[in-house]
Structures are given as structure tokens and as C-alpha cells.
N, C-alpha and C positions, 0 to 999 in steps of 0.2 A: 625407557628411563625418564624421558621428559613428562610422560603422562603421570608417572609416580610423583615427580617433583611438583607438577601442577596441582595434584590432589593434596600433597603435603602442605603447600603454601596457599591453598585456597583458590588457585587459578581456575578459570572456567574456559571451556572450549569456546571458540568463536562461533557465534550463531549467525547464519547468513539469512538475510531477507532477500528474496528473489523478486525479479521484476514481474509484477502482476499484469503489466501491459507491454506490448512492443512499441518502441518509439525512441524518443530522444530524452534521456535523463538529464535534468538540469538542477541547479541549486534551488532549494525551497525558497530562497530569497527572491527568485524570479517570478513567483506567483503574485498576481496583482491583488489578491485578497489578503489583508493584513493578519487575519486569523491564522493563515498558514505561513506567510512570509516572516512574521514576527514570532513564529514558533509558539503561539499561544496554546496550541493543542499538543505540542511536543516537537522534537527535531525530526527531520526526515529529508525527503527528496521529492521531486515532482517529475512526471513523465509527460511529454507531449505525445499523445498516442498516435500511432500509425494504423492501428487496427482496433475495432470496437469490441474487444474481449478483455475481461478481467479474470485472471486465474488466481488461485490461492498462492500467496507468496511464501508460505511456510505451512508446515503441518500444525494443526491445532483445532480449535472449536470456533465455529462461526458464532460469535457472541451477539452481534447486531447485524441484521439485514434490514436496512431502512425500508419502510413501506414504499417509499418513492424509488427504490432500487438504484439510487444514484451513489450510494456509499455502503460500505461493509466494514465491519470490524471483526478481527480474528484475534483470539487469545492463543498465542503459540504454546506448544507443549512446554517450552522453557519459561513461560510467563510473560513474554513480550506482548504488548497490546498494539496491534498493527491496524491502522485505519487506512483504507483506500477510498478516496473521494473522487468520483469521476466528474470533472468539470467544476466550474465556479457558479454559485447561485442556482445550480441545476435542481435544487429541491423544489423550486417553483414550477418545474415541468410536471410534477406530481406523478412521476413514473413513465410519462410518455417518452418513447424512444429507448426504453430500457427493458430488458428481460432478465429476471432472476432465475438462476438454475439451482440454487441451494436455498435452504431455509435456516432461520435462526436456530441455534442449538445443534446443527449438523457438525459432525466431525469431518474435517477436510484434510486432504494431503496436498502438498505443493503441486501445482499444475492443474488441480480440479477446476473446471469452469464454474465461475461464480455468477458473472453478469455478462450479458452482451448488450451493446449500445450502438446506436446509429450516429456515427460521428457527423456525417453531412447534415442530417436532420437537426441535430442539436446545434451545430454551428449556424445552420440556416435560420434558427430562431434567435440568433444573436448571442449565444453562450460560448464561452471559452471552455474547451474540453481538456485543458491541462489537468492532470491527475496527480494530486499530492498523495504521497505514501508516507504516513507519519507514525512514529513510534510514540504512542501517547504516554507511556511511562519511561521516556528516554532518560530521565534523571537516574534511573536504575542502571544505565549503560553509559558511564562517563567517557569511555574510550570508543564510542560509536564512530564509524567511518562510513562515508557515502562515496559512491562511484558514479560519476557523470559520463555522458557520451551516449552513443547509439546502443540500444539494448534490445534484445529479443526476449520473449517470454522466458522466465526462469534464469536469466543472467543474474549474477549477484549485483545488487544495488546498494545494500547496506550490510555492514558487519557490526555486530554487537559484541 
């Protein structure tokens, strides 16, 4: 019955964005880069990673795999644009300490391995490895909710 009412009144099912990395999910406001903390790219959350793996946080198409392998963007099947950015200012590493496992244009399922990265080596070069997860078109999701705390890969971190 509720599904019928949802459809009748234009309601949408809640879409879940899952944790692409294991670690501690914190407010995006805690990210020291204002591009993320001031939500210039969109609303989201950040994860202090415990493991150097990024998995797809939702089913969709890998729309951008940066040449430097430090960030990836996925357009979810529902239209959400999800950016996962491993570390701050890590573009300057030019891909060092990152391994991409998928390519731009690939269809991905939640949990598919996208990137592996060496946390200790990146930190050793003086970089913060905090990983923002941003919904670039968050204006399309006014009721977005984020969940902070300890997360394992594929725990729900954002509900759209």
C-alpha cells in the first residue's frame, strides 16, 4: 500500500550511498580543504580511512577516473553524482601510491574494487588521507542524511 501511495504522490525510494572505504566517517566540515568543508562541490561526508581500498559506493557508471588515480566519480543508476576523493592535495602525487582497478566508462556494482592506495606512503609524503565522499548534485536531494561513526566498506553513510 505504501509503495502505491509513494508513486501516487511522487515519492521516491531512499537511495543509499555506501561507504567506499573502511574507517571513521566524520562531518564534511572537518575536512581542512575549504573546497570540501564549505561544500563547494556538493554536500557529503568524509572518511578517515583505516584501509587503502576504495570500492564503488553504489551501482552506476564510472564517469571519471582521474589520471592521477586519487579520485573517482560515479553517476549512479538513479542519477546521483558521487565523487570519492582520496586525500587532500594528493593530485600532486601524480598517481604515485595509487592503483586503479577500473576505467572511465566502466559499469560498476556497489562493492567493486576501484582504487587501492598506500596510506602510510601517502602520509609519509605529508598528505592527509581523509577521503571526502560528495554528492555533486546534492541540490537534487534536499532531504539528504549523513551517518557518522565507525564504518566498514558498504555500510550506509548517506541517504538521498
